[in-house]
C-alpha positions as CSV (number, residue, x, y, z in Angstrom):
1,X,60.4,125.0,104.8
2,X,59.5,123.1,101.6
3,X,58.8,125.0,98.4
4,X,56.5,123.8,95.6
5,X,58.4,123.8,92.4
6,X,56.5,124.1,89.1
7,X,57.7,124.3,85.5
8,X,56.0,126.8,83.2
9,X,54.6,125.4,80.0
10,X,57.4,127.1,78.1
11,X,60.1,125.6,80.4
12,X,58.7,122.1,80.1
13,X,58.6,122.4,76.3
14,X,62.2,123.7,76.2
15,X,63.3,120.8,78.4
16,X,61.8,118.3,76.1
17,X,63.3,120.0,73.1
18,X,66.8,119.9,74.8
19,X,66.4,116.3,75.8
20,X,65.3,115.4,72.2
21,X,68.1,117.3,70.5
22,X,70.8,115.7,72.7
23,X,69.3,112.2,72.4
24,X,70.0,111.8,76.1
25,X,68.1,111.6,79.3
26,X,70.8,113.7,81.1
27,X,68.8,116.9,80.8
28,X,65.7,115.2,82.4
29,X,67.9,113.9,85.3
30,X,69.4,117.3,85.7
31,X,66.0,119.0,85.8
32,X,64.8,116.5,88.5
33,X,68.0,117.3,90.5
34,X,67.4,121.0,90.2
35,X,63.7,120.6,91.3
36,X,64.8,118.7,94.4
37,X,67.5,121.3,95.3
38,X,65.0,124.2,94.8
39,X,62.4,122.5,97.0
40,X,64.6,123.0,100.1
41,X,66.4,126.3,99.5
42,X,65.9,128.1,96.2
43,X,67.6,131.3,97.2
44,X,70.6,129.4,98.6
45,X,71.0,127.1,95.6
46,X,70.3,129.8,93.0
47,X,72.3,132.7,91.7
48,X,70.5,136.1,91.5
49,X,70.3,137.8,88.1
50,X,67.9,140.7,88.4
51,X,64.3,141.7,89.0
52,X,63.6,138.6,91.0
53,X,65.1,136.2,88.4
54,X,67.5,133.5,89.5
55,X,69.4,130.7,87.8
56,X,70.8,127.3,88.8
57,X,73.2,125.1,86.8
58,X,73.2,121.3,86.7
59,X,75.1,119.8,83.8
60,X,74.1,119.9,81.0
61,X,71.4,122.6,81.6
62,X,70.8,125.9,83.3
63,X,67.3,126.7,84.8
64,X,65.9,130.2,85.3
65,X,63.4,130.6,88.1
66,X,61.3,133.0,90.2
67,X,60.7,132.6,93.9
68,X,57.4,133.5,95.5
69,X,58.1,133.7,99.3
70,X,54.5,134.4,100.2
71,X,53.2,131.2,98.7
72,X,56.5,129.3,99.2
73,X,56.6,128.4,95.5
74,X,59.2,128.4,92.8
75,X,58.4,128.7,89.1
76,X,61.0,127.4,86.6
77,X,60.5,129.7,83.7
78,X,63.1,128.5,81.2
79,X,66.0,126.0,80.5
80,X,69.1,126.5,78.4
81,X,71.9,124.2,77.4
82,X,75.2,125.0,79.2
C-alpha cells in the first residue's frame, strides 16, 4: 500500500528555515528521503510518541507525523534539527 505524504504549511516553513540556517541542502535531501520511506510503511519506519504522533530521524533532521489509515495518508507536522 502506498501512502500520500504531505507537509503541513508549518512543517514546510520550518524545513526551509532549517535549510537556510545550515546553509546546506542536507535537510532538503533528508526530508525527501523521509517522504519516500513514509510512502511505503509509515508505522514501520516511524517511532510512536503518543496520541497518534510519530517521529522519524534522518540526519540532520527529525520529522514528526500523523498517520491516517482510513485515507492512507501521512501528514508531516513539524521538523527539528537533530
